[in-house]
C-alpha positions in Angstrom: 34.7 -5.5 156.3 33.3 -4.9 152.8 35.1 -2.0 151.0 34.3 0.1 147.9 36.0 -0.9 144.6 37.1 2.8 144.1 39.4 5.1 146.1 37.3 8.2 145.1 33.7 9.0 144.4 33.9 10.8 141.1 30.7 9.6 139.5 28.1 6.9 139.6 29.4 5.5 136.4 32.6 4.3 138.2 30.6 2.4 140.9 29.4 -1.2 140.6 25.9 -2.4 141.8 27.7 -4.0 144.8 29.3 -0.6 145.7 25.9 1.0 145.6 24.3 -1.7 147.8 27.2 -1.4 150.3 26.7 2.4 150.5 23.0 1.8 151.1 23.5 -0.8 153.9 26.1 1.5 155.5 23.7 4.5 155.2 21.0 2.5 156.9 23.2 2.0 160.0 24.1 5.7 160.1 20.5 6.6 159.6 19.7 4.7 162.8 22.5 6.6 164.6 21.1 9.9 163.4 17.8 9.2 165.1 19.4 8.6 168.5 19.8 11.3 171.1 23.6 11.2 170.8 24.2 11.4 167.0 28.0 11.6 166.9 30.3 8.6 166.3 34.2 8.6 166.4 34.6 6.8 163.1 36.7 9.6 161.4 38.4 11.0 164.4 41.9 12.4 163.3 40.7 12.6 159.7 40.7 16.1 158.2 38.2 16.9 155.3 38.3 20.0 153.2 35.0 21.2 151.6 36.2 23.1 148.5 33.2 24.8 146.8 33.7 26.8 143.6 29.9 27.1 143.2 27.2 28.2 145.5 25.5 25.5 147.5 23.1 25.2 150.5 21.8 21.7 151.0 24.8 19.8 149.6 27.4 21.8 151.6 25.5 21.8 154.8 24.7 18.1 154.4 28.4 17.2 153.8 29.6 19.4 156.7 27.0 17.8 159.1 28.0 14.3 157.9 31.6 15.1 158.6 31.0 16.4 162.0 28.7 13.5 162.9 31.7 11.3 162.1 34.0 13.4 164.3 36.2 14.5 161.4 38.0 17.8 161.5 36.4 20.1 158.8 37.9 22.9 156.8 35.6 25.0 154.6 36.8 26.8 151.5 34.7 29.2 149.3 36.0 30.4 146.0 34.2 33.7 146.5 36.5 34.7 149.4 39.7 33.0 148.3 42.8 33.6 146.2 41.0 32.0 143.2 39.7 35.6 142.7 43.3 36.7 142.3 44.0 34.1 139.5 45.2 31.1 141.5 44.7 27.8 139.6 42.6 24.9 140.9 45.6 22.7 141.4 47.5 25.4 143.3 44.5 26.0 145.5 44.1 22.4 146.4 47.8 21.7 146.9 47.9 24.6 149.3 45.1 23.0 151.2 46.8 19.6 151.1 50.0 21.2 152.4 48.0 21.6 155.6 47.7 17.8 155.8 44.1 17.3 154.6 43.1 13.7 154.1 40.0 14.1 151.9 38.6 16.8 149.6 34.9 17.3 148.9 34.7 19.5 145.8 32.0 21.3 143.7 33.2 23.0 140.6 31.4 24.6 137.6 33.6 22.8 135.0 32.9 19.2 133.9 35.7 16.8 134.8 37.3 19.0 137.5 37.1 16.3 140.2 38.6 13.7 137.8 41.5 16.1 137.1 42.0 16.7 140.8 42.0 12.9 141.6 44.8 12.4 139.1 47.0 15.0 140.7 46.6 14.6 144.5 46.9 11.7 147.0 43.9 12.6 149.1 40.4 11.0 148.5 38.2 13.1 146.3 34.4 13.3 146.5 32.5 14.9 143.7 29.9 17.2 145.1 28.8 18.3 141.6 30.9 19.1 138.5 29.3 21.4 135.9 26.5 19.6 134.1 28.2 16.3 134.4 27.5 14.3 137.6 26.3 14.7 141.2 26.8 11.2 142.6 25.8 11.7 146.2 22.5 13.3 145.1 21.8 10.2 142.9 22.6 7.9 145.8 20.4 9.7 148.3 17.6 9.8 145.7 17.9 6.0 145.1 18.1 5.4 148.8 14.9 7.4 149.3 13.2 5.4 146.6 14.4 2.1 148.2 12.7 3.1 151.5 9.4 3.6 149.7 9.5 0.8 147.1 12.1 -1.7 148.4 12.7 -3.4 145.0 14.1 -1.6 141.9 13.6 -4.4 139.4 11.1 -3.1 136.9 10.3 0.0 138.9 9.4 2.9 136.5 11.1 6.2 137.3 10.4 9.4 135.5 12.9 12.3 135.5 11.0 15.4 134.6 12.2 18.9 133.7 15.5 20.5 132.6 17.5 17.4 131.7 20.0 19.3 129.5 21.5 21.4 132.3 21.2 18.9 135.1 24.0 16.9 136.7 21.4 15.2 138.9 19.7 13.7 135.9 22.8 11.9 134.5 23.9 10.5 137.9 20.3 9.3 138.6 20.1 7.6 135.2 23.4 5.7 135.8 22.4 4.7 139.3 18.8 3.6 138.6 19.8 1.6 135.5 22.5 -0.2 137.6 19.9 -1.1 140.1 17.5 -2.5 137.5 14.9 0.3 137.3 13.3 1.5 134.0 14.0 5.2 133.4 12.2 7.8 131.2 13.0 11.5 130.9 10.4 14.0 130.0 10.6 17.7 129.2 10.5 20.2 126.3 12.5 19.0 123.2 14.9 22.0 123.8 15.7 20.7 127.3 16.4 17.0 126.4 20.0 16.3 125.3 20.2 14.8 121.8 21.1 11.1 121.9 20.3 10.6 125.6 18.2 7.5 124.7 21.4 5.7 123.8 22.0 5.4 127.6 19.1 2.8 127.6 16.3 5.1 128.6 13.0 6.3 127.2 12.4 9.9 126.0 9.0 11.6 126.1 7.6 15.1 125.6 4.1 14.3 127.1 3.9 14.9 130.8 0.5 13.3 131.3 1.4 10.1 129.5 4.6 9.9 131.4 3.0 10.4 134.8 0.5 7.6 134.0 3.5 5.4 133.2 5.7 6.0 136.2 5.8 4.8 139.8 8.2 7.6 140.9 8.7 11.1 139.5 11.9 13.1 140.2 11.2 16.7 139.3 14.2 18.8 138.3 14.6 22.5 138.7 14.7 24.9 135.7 18.3 26.0 135.9 18.0 29.5 134.6 21.6 30.4 135.7 23.0 27.8 133.2 20.7 28.8 130.3 22.5 31.2 128.0 19.6 31.0 125.4 15.9 30.9 125.6 14.7 27.3 125.7 10.9 28.0 126.2 8.7 31.0 125.8 8.1 31.8 129.5 8.1 30.3 133.0 4.3 30.5 132.9 4.2 28.6 129.6 6.6 25.9 131.1 4.4 25.5 134.2 1.3 25.1 132.1 2.8 22.3 129.9 5.4 20.6 132.1 4.7 21.7 135.7 3.6 19.0 138.2 0.3 20.3 139.5 -2.2 18.8 141.9 -4.7 18.7 139.1 -2.4 16.5 137.1 -1.7 14.3 140.1 -5.4 13.9 140.9 -6.1 12.6 137.3 -3.9 9.5 138.0 -5.7 6.4 139.2 -2.9 5.4 141.6 -0.4 7.1 144.0 3.1 7.9 142.7 6.2 8.9 144.7 7.2 12.6 144.2 10.8 13.7 144.6 12.8 16.9 144.0 16.5 17.4 144.6 16.1 21.1 145.4 16.2 24.0 145.3 12.6 24.2 144.1 11.0 26.8 141.9 7.5 26.5 143.5 4.8 27.3 141.0 7.1 26.6 138.0 8.2 22.9 137.8 6.1 21.9 140.9 3.1 23.3 142.8 3.5 23.8 146.5 0.5 21.5 147.2 2.3 18.7 145.4 5.7 19.4 146.9 4.2 19.3 150.4 1.8 16.4 149.8 1.7 14.4 153.0 1.2 11.0 151.2 3.1 11.2 148.0 6.1 13.6 148.6 9.4 12.3 150.0 11.3 15.6 149.4 12.1 16.2 153.1 13.1 12.5 153.5 15.6 13.1 150.7 17.2 15.9 152.7 17.3 13.7 155.8 18.8 10.8 153.8 21.4 13.0 152.4 23.3 13.2 155.7 23.3 9.4 156.1 24.4 8.7 152.5 27.2 11.2 152.8 28.3 9.7 156.1 28.4 6.3 154.4 30.5 7.7 151.4 33.0 9.4 153.7 33.3 6.5 156.1 33.8 3.9 153.3 36.3 6.0 151.4 38.4 6.7 154.5 38.2 2.9 155.5 39.4 1.7 152.0 42.8 -0.1 152.6 44.0 0.9 149.1 44.2 4.6 150.3 
């Protein structure tokens, strides 16, 4: 059986192209299972997984939990809001206490960059990064690329636009790493204040013109304006942002060809994307992204648990 080259999923930057392709082929098999009447398989029976979330989450947390239960794993859910973290307990103490209960794998989301890497260095269990600060969100990038693959098949030369708040987004960085490894061309677009300085050194294009960028791309992944991470004012108003950088039906209709529309969620409808665009029956694959999230996360958990180096 093919195995991943890494014992943990800490970021896309640690994966090879072969790892990504293996995850995709495994996710395809699980996707078939998820469409059957009986959706559960015994692949991770007797494996205990702790979901340790220090930040709020809806889709990612539910998707991981569903993936774990579909694989027959035992699941422990931890929320910082109702834990001893509020009493001053450190990250390492928290997780060591969980591991003392004989947990085999930890899925963690944390507000600080590098928290998952720190954890992986100090514990023996597998670690899956479910998002660390503004750094990476590897399973989101994998499910985004998997969704693109279903629509376009070949990544070589495919033009993918990442539109919106690049500065505060962990999804953007993971997507850039993943798409470049697969051979796609990547461009980011947004206000100058929301584009990190020097991001073009990653081997991507940078633009501040949404109409030119939409005409260039085959796929557009629209990112949410992350107001909760913005300590300063990066643009005059949400109305102003929607006017100059929002993906509207009017902008879409100006294009002379169809493009694939994506959004990792949650959406600010009427700000970065109009409802008519998000729900477009031909162009939008946003609901497919949610569906693919379970299959991709099943593949990640299964392959990490099956790695003989663990």
